[in-house]
FIKOLZA-1660 file (N, C-alpha, C; in steps of 0.1 Angstrom, whole numbers, plus 5000, padded with zeros to 4 digits):
% residues 87
   i   px   py   pz ch aa at
   1 6010 8848 2246  A  M  N
   1 6022 8846 2252  A  M CA
   1 6033 8844 2242  A  M  C
   2 6044 8852 2243  A  E  N
   2 6055 8851 2234  A  E CA
   2 6065 8841 2238  A  E  C
   3 6069 8833 2228  A  E  N
   3 6079 8822 2231  A  E CA
   3 6093 8828 2231  A  E  C
   4 6101 8824 2240  A  S  N
   4 6115 8829 2241  A  S CA
   4 6123 8822 2229  A  S  C
   5 6133 8829 2224  A  P  N
   5 6141 8823 2213  A  P CA
   5 6148 8811 2218  A  P  C
   6 6150 8802 2209  A  R  N
   6 6157 8789 2212  A  R CA
   6 6172 8793 2213  A  R  C
   7 6179 8786 2222  A  P  N
   7 6193 8788 2223  A  P CA
   7 6200 8783 2211  A  P  C
   8 6212 8789 2208  A  R  N
   8 6219 8785 2196  A  R CA
   8 6225 8771 2198  A  R  C
   9 6226 8764 2187  A  V  N
   9 6231 8751 2188  A  V CA
   9 6247 8752 2188  A  V  C
  10 6253 8744 2196  A  R  N
  10 6268 8744 2196  A  R CA
  10 6273 8738 2183  A  R  C
  11 6284 8743 2179  A  L  N
  11 6290 8738 2166  A  L CA
  11 6292 8723 2166  A  L  C
  12 6296 8717 2177  A  V  N
  12 6298 8703 2177  A  V CA
  12 6285 8695 2175  A  V  C
  13 6274 8701 2181  A  T  N
  13 6261 8695 2179  A  T CA
  13 6257 8695 2164  A  T  C
  14 6259 8707 2158  A  A  N
  14 6255 8708 2144  A  A CA
  14 6263 8699 2135  A  A  C
  15 6276 8697 2138  A  A  N
  15 6284 8688 2130  A  A CA
  15 6280 8674 2132  A  A  C
  16 6276 8670 2145  A  N  N
  16 6271 8657 2148  A  N CA
  16 6258 8654 2140  A  N  C
  17 6249 8664 2141  A  R  N
  17 6236 8662 2134  A  R CA
  17 6238 8660 2119  A  R  C
  18 6247 8668 2113  A  E  N
  18 6250 8667 2099  A  E CA
  18 6255 8653 2096  A  E  C
  19 6264 8648 2103  A  W  N
  19 6270 8634 2101  A  W CA
  19 6259 8624 2103  A  W  C
  20 6250 8625 2113  A  Q  N
  20 6239 8616 2115  A  Q CA
  20 6230 8616 2103  A  Q  C
  21 6226 8627 2099  A  I  N
  21 6217 8628 2087  A  I CA
  21 6223 8622 2075  A  I  C
  22 6236 8625 2072  A  R  N
  22 6242 8619 2060  A  R CA
  22 6243 8604 2061  A  R  C
  23 6247 8599 2073  A  C  N
  23 6248 8585 2076  A  C CA
  23 6235 8578 2074  A  C  C
  24 6224 8584 2079  A  F  N
  24 6211 8578 2078  A  F CA
  24 6205 8578 2064  A  F  C
  25 6207 8589 2057  A  V  N
  25 6203 8589 2043  A  V CA
  25 6210 8579 2035  A  V  C
  26 6223 8577 2037  A  S  N
  26 6231 8567 2030  A  S CA
  26 6225 8553 2034  A  S  C
  27 6222 8550 2046  A  A  N
  27 6216 8537 2050  A  A CA
  27 6203 8535 2043  A  A  C
  28 6195 8545 2042  A  L  N
  28 6182 8543 2035  A  L CA
  28 6184 8540 2020  A  L  C
  29 6193 8547 2014  A  V  N
  29 6196 8545 2000  A  V CA
  29 6202 8532 1997  A  V  C
  30 6211 8528 2006  A  L  N
  30 6217 8514 2004  A  L CA
  30 6207 8503 2007  A  L  C
  31 6197 8506 2014  A  R  N
  31 6186 8497 2017  A  R CA
  31 6176 8496 2005  A  R  C
  32 6178 8506 1995  A  G  N
  32 6169 8505 1984  A  G CA
  32 6160 8517 1982  A  G  C
  33 6161 8526 1990  A  R  N
  33 6152 8538 1989  A  R CA
  33 6157 8547 1978  A  R  C
  34 6148 8552 1970  A  D  N
  34 6151 8562 1959  A  D CA
  34 6155 8575 1966  A  D  C
  35 6167 8580 1963  A  P  N
  35 6172 8592 1970  A  P CA
  35 6162 8604 1967  A  P  C
  36 6156 8604 1955  A  S  N
  36 6147 8616 1952  A  S CA
  36 6135 8616 1961  A  S  C
  37 6132 8605 1969  A  T  N
  37 6120 8605 1978  A  T CA
  37 6124 8611 1992  A  T  C
  38 6137 8614 1993  A  I  N
  38 6141 8620 2006  A  I CA
  38 6143 8635 2004  A  I  C
  39 6133 8643 2008  A  T  N
  39 6133 8657 2005  A  T CA
  39 6133 8666 2018  A  T  C
  40 6131 8660 2029  A  S  N
  40 6131 8667 2042  A  S CA
  40 6135 8659 2054  A  S  C
  41 6137 8665 2065  A  L  N
  41 6141 8658 2077  A  L CA
  41 6129 8649 2081  A  L  C
  42 6117 8653 2078  A  G  N
  42 6105 8645 2081  A  G CA
  42 6106 8631 2074  A  G  C
  43 6112 8631 2062  A  D  N
  43 6113 8618 2055  A  D CA
  43 6122 8608 2063  A  D  C
  44 6131 8614 2070  A  L  N
  44 6141 8605 2078  A  L CA
  44 6134 8600 2091  A  L  C
  45 6126 8608 2097  A  V  N
  45 6120 8604 2110  A  V CA
  45 6107 8598 2109  A  V  C
  46 6102 8596 2097  A  D  N
  46 6090 8588 2095  A  D CA
  46 6092 8574 2101  A  D  C
  47 6083 8568 2108  A  I  N
  47 6086 8556 2116  A  I CA
  47 6091 8545 2107  A  I  C
  48 6085 8543 2096  A  E  N
  48 6090 8532 2087  A  E CA
  48 6104 8534 2082  A  E  C
  49 6107 8546 2078  A  A  N
  49 6121 8550 2074  A  A CA
  49 6130 8548 2086  A  A  C
  50 6126 8552 2097  A  F  N
  50 6134 8551 2109  A  F CA
  50 6138 8537 2112  A  F  C
  51 6128 8528 2111  A  K  N
  51 6130 8514 2114  A  K CA
  51 6139 8508 2103  A  K  C
  52 6136 8511 2090  A  D  N
  52 6143 8505 2079  A  D CA
  52 6158 8509 2079  A  D  C
  53 6160 8522 2081  A  G  N
  53 6174 8526 2082  A  G CA
  53 6182 8519 2093  A  G  C
  54 6176 8518 2104  A  H  N
  54 6183 8512 2116  A  H CA
  54 6184 8497 2114  A  H  C
  55 6175 8490 2107  A  R  N
  55 6176 8476 2104  A  R CA
  55 6189 8474 2095  A  R  C
  56 6191 8483 2085  A  F  N
  56 6202 8482 2077  A  F CA
  56 6215 8484 2085  A  F  C
  57 6216 8494 2094  A  L  N
  57 6228 8496 2102  A  L CA
  57 6231 8484 2111  A  L  C
  58 6220 8479 2117  A  I  N
  58 6222 8467 2126  A  I CA
  58 6227 8455 2118  A  I  C
  59 6220 8452 2107  A  E  N
  59 6224 8441 2099  A  E CA
  59 6238 8442 2094  A  E  C
  60 6242 8454 2090  A  R  N
  60 6256 8457 2086  A  R CA
  60 6266 8454 2096  A  R  C
  61 6262 8455 2109  A  N  N
  61 6271 8452 2120  A  N CA
  61 6269 8438 2126  A  N  C
  62 6264 8429 2117  A  G  N
  62 6263 8415 2120  A  G CA
  62 6251 8412 2130  A  G  C
  63 6241 8421 2130  A  G  N
  63 6230 8420 2139  A  G CA
  63 6232 8426 2153  A  G  C
  64 6243 8433 2155  A  T  N
  64 6247 8439 2168  A  T CA
  64 6243 8453 2168  A  T  C
  65 6236 8457 2179  A  V  N
  65 6233 8471 2181  A  V CA
  65 6246 8477 2188  A  V  C
  66 6251 8488 2181  A  T  N
  66 6263 8494 2187  A  T CA
  66 6260 8507 2194  A  T  C
  67 6269 8512 2201  A  T  N
  67 6268 8525 2207  A  T CA
  67 6265 8536 2196  A  T  C
  68 6272 8535 2185  A  G  N
  68 6270 8544 2174  A  G CA
  68 6256 8544 2169  A  G  C
  69 6250 8532 2167  A  T  N
  69 6237 8530 2163  A  T CA
  69 6227 8537 2173  A  T  C
  70 6230 8535 2185  A  C  N
  70 6221 8541 2196  A  C CA
  70 6222 8556 2196  A  C  C
  71 6234 8561 2194  A  H  N
  71 6235 8576 2193  A  H CA
  71 6228 8581 2181  A  H  C
  72 6229 8574 2170  A  L  N
  72 6222 8579 2158  A  L CA
  72 6207 8579 2160  A  L  C
  73 6202 8568 2166  A  A  N
  73 6187 8568 2169  A  A CA
  73 6183 8579 2178  A  A  C
  74 6191 8582 2188  A  R  N
  74 6188 8593 2197  A  R CA
  74 6189 8607 2190  A  R  C
  75 6198 8608 2181  A  G  N
  75 6199 8621 2174  A  G CA
  75 6188 8623 2164  A  G  C
  76 6183 8612 2158  A  L  N
  76 6171 8613 2149  A  L CA
  76 6159 8616 2157  A  L  C
  77 6158 8610 2169  A  K  N
  77 6146 8613 2177  A  K CA
  77 6146 8627 2182  A  K  C
  78 6158 8633 2185  A  A  N
  78 6159 8647 2188  A  A CA
  78 6155 8656 2176  A  A  C
  79 6159 8652 2164  A  I  N
  79 6155 8659 2152  A  I CA
  79 6140 8659 2151  A  I  C
  80 6134 8647 2153  A  A  N
  80 6119 8646 2152  A  A CA
  80 6112 8654 2162  A  A  C
  81 6117 8656 2173  A  R  N
  81 6111 8664 2184  A  R CA
  81 6115 8679 2183  A  R  C
  82 6124 8682 2174  A  G  N
  82 6129 8696 2173  A  G CA
  82 6137 8700 2185  A  G  C
  83 6144 8690 2191  A  E  N
  83 6152 8693 2203  A  E CA
  83 6166 8697 2198  A  E  C
  84 6174 8703 2207  A  Q  N
  84 6188 8706 2204  A  Q CA
  84 6197 8699 2213  A  Q  C
  85 6194 8687 2217  A  D  N
  85 6202 8678 2225  A  D CA
  85 6217 8679 2223  A  D  C
  86 6224 8687 2230  A  D  N
  86 6238 8688 2229  A  D CA
  86 6245 8675 2233  A  D  C
  87 6256 8671 2226  A  E  N
  87 6263 8659 2228  A  E CA
  87 6276 8662 2233  A  E  C
% end
């Protein structure tokens, strides 16, 4: 059975994903991760990296989970699943 091609990602979704990836990589590096160990999207969605990066973001916001933090988590989960979750 042949799989149908995936629909194209909207430009706004691609821009959001790029921002989310850059933000999360920065969080991991500021948390102490060596940037040279981040070589793929899989490195970002590894469960320990996922938790560590979000801990940094939550701590930076005084222990408060924000809407932005939730959107970032949702975006990374979509990346992990290979989804194209338009925003």
